[in-house]
TORGUDO-503373 format. One record per residue (C-alpha): residue in one letter; z, y, x. Coordinates in steps of 0.02 Angstrom, whole numbers, plus 32768, in hexadecimal, padded with zeros to 4 digits. Layout:
BEGIN
   type     pz     py     px
      A      Z      Y      X
...
This chain:
BEGIN
   type     pz     py     px
      M   8000   8000   8000
      K   8029   8077   808F
      H   7F7D   8055   80D8
      F   7F2A   807E   8031
      I   7F89   8123   8023
      A   7F5D   8153   80D6
      V   7EA5   812C   80BA
      A   7EA4   818D   8016
      A   7EF7   8224   8068
      F   7E7E   821F   80FC
      S   7DE9   8210   8086
      T   7E25   82A7   8025
      V   7E2F   830C   80C5
      L   7D7F   82D7   80F6
      V   7D38   8300   804B
      S   7D89   83AC   8045
      H   7D50   83CD   80F7
      A   7C9E   839A   80CA
      F   7C98   841A   803E
      A   7CD5   84A1   80B6
      E   7C3F   847E   8127
      E   7BBD   84A7   80A1
      I   7B34   851C   80DC
      I   7B09   85A1   805C
      T   7A5E   85F2   806A
      A   79F5   8672   800E
      P   793B   868F   8026
      F   7906   8737   806C
      D   7866   8783   802A
      G   7827   87D6   80C9
      S   7818   87C1   8183
      F   789A   877D   81FB
      D   78AE   882A   8248
      D   78C8   8879   819D
      A   794B   87F4   8175
      T   79AC   880F   8217
      F   79AB   88CB   81F6
      A   79E7   88B0   8143
      V   7A75   883B   817B
      E   7AAB   88B0   8207
      S   7AAA   8944   818E
      A   7B0D   88E4   810B
      I   7B92   88AF   818A
      V   7BA5   895E   81D1
      G   7BA2   89A3   811F
      Q   7C41   8941   80FD
      G   7C95   89A1   818B
      L   7C8D   890B   81FF
      V   7C5A   8902   82B5
      I   7BDF   887E   82F2
      D   7C2D   882F   838B
      H   7B96   87CC   83C1
      V   7AE9   8796   838B
      S   7AC2   86E4   83C2
      H   7A07   86C9   83D7
      V   7A0A   8610   83AD
      G   7951   8606   8384
      D   7921   864A   842F
      M   7996   85CE   8484
      L   7951   853A   8421
      N   789E   856C   8444
      R   78C0   858C   84FD
      T   791D   84E8   851D
      G   78BB   846D   84B2
      A   7853   8427   8542
      D   78EF   841F   85B1
      V   7941   83A6   8539
      G   78A4   8340   8518
      S   786E   838B   8472
      D   77CF   83E3   843D
      K   7809   8404   838A
      Q   781D   84B9   8355
      I   78B3   84C4   82E1
      F   78AB   857F   82BB
      A   782A   8603   82DF
      A   78C0   8676   82F4
      A   797B   866A   82D2
      D   7A0C   86E0   82F3
      I   7AC5   86D3   82C7
      F   7B29   8772   82AE
      I   7BDF   8759   82E5
      F   7C65   87CE   82A3
      C   7D15   87D6   825C
      S   7D75   8838   81DB
      A   7E20   8870   8217
      K   7E60   8882   8165
      I   7E23   87DC   8120
      S   7E47   877D   81C1
      R   7EFB   87BA   81BD
      E   7F0D   8787   8106
      V   7ECA   86D7   8120
      M   7F2C   86BB   81C1
      E   7FCE   86FA   8175
      A   7FB2   8677   80ED
      D   7F93   85F1   8173
      P   7F8C   861B   822D
      M   7F18   8585   8249
      N   7E90   85E4   81EC
      I   7E71   862E   8298
      G   7DFE   8599   82AE
      F   7D83   85E8   8234
      C   7D78   868E   8290
      P   7D04   86E3   82BB
      Y   7C8D   86DD   8228
      G   7BD2   86CB   8231
      I   7B38   86ED   81C9
      F   7A92   86A8   8202
      V   79DF   86DB   81E9
      A   795E   8653   8208
      E   78A4   863D   81F1
      D   7853   8593   81E1
      D   77B7   854F   818C
      S   7800   8574   80E0
      G   7822   862C   8106
      V   78B3   869C   8133
      M   7963   8675   80FA
      V   7A0F   86C3   810C
      G   7AAC   865A   8106
      Y   7B5C   862D   8138
      R   7BCF   8598   8136
      G   7C44   8577   80A6
      Y   7D00   8582   80B9
      P   7D8B   8518   806E
      D   7DE4   8542   7FCD
      G   7E7A   85B3   7FD9
      P   7E8D   8650   8042
      M   7DE9   8634   80A0
      Q   7D8B   8657   7FFF
      K   7DA9   8710   8025
      V   7D3A   86FB   80BD
      Q   7CB8   869B   805A
      T   7CB5   8726   7FD8
      L   7C9A   87A7   8061
      L   7C0B   8742   80AD
      S   7BBE   8727   8002
      E   7BC2   87E2   7FDD
      I   7B71   880B   8085
      V   7AE6   878A   806B
      E   7AC7   87C3   7FB8
      E   7AB5   8876   7FF4
      A   7A42   8843   8083
      V   79CC   87DB   8017
      G   79CB   885D   7F8D
      N   7A21   87FB   7F03
């Protein structure tokens, strides 16, 4: 019986963790450059500072041959890394281990299906404040 309870508890943790890893995307009707400008403007418009822009698409395209691949994953892809002092404090006061979710990121990527803007989902509870912030930024950037 103890084994069953342990397995059930572990499975619950895995299932809730899996939902937290959901990637939420929205199509962008325009060019990659227009999308990155819109995302940057929406982040700054919230009074936030972009700490770093990770040029993941450039890295993937540059290193493909080095790792034995000729597949192009994205024509372009950038991740905007930032934080919110107010929201980060709120979620970390609720649970200091929420530090593991910081900083936050919104990506812009272009593949064969077009340009998209997105972010990863966060677990239920205090981290939904972050997810709401990211959702608002993406909605503004894509014009919804």
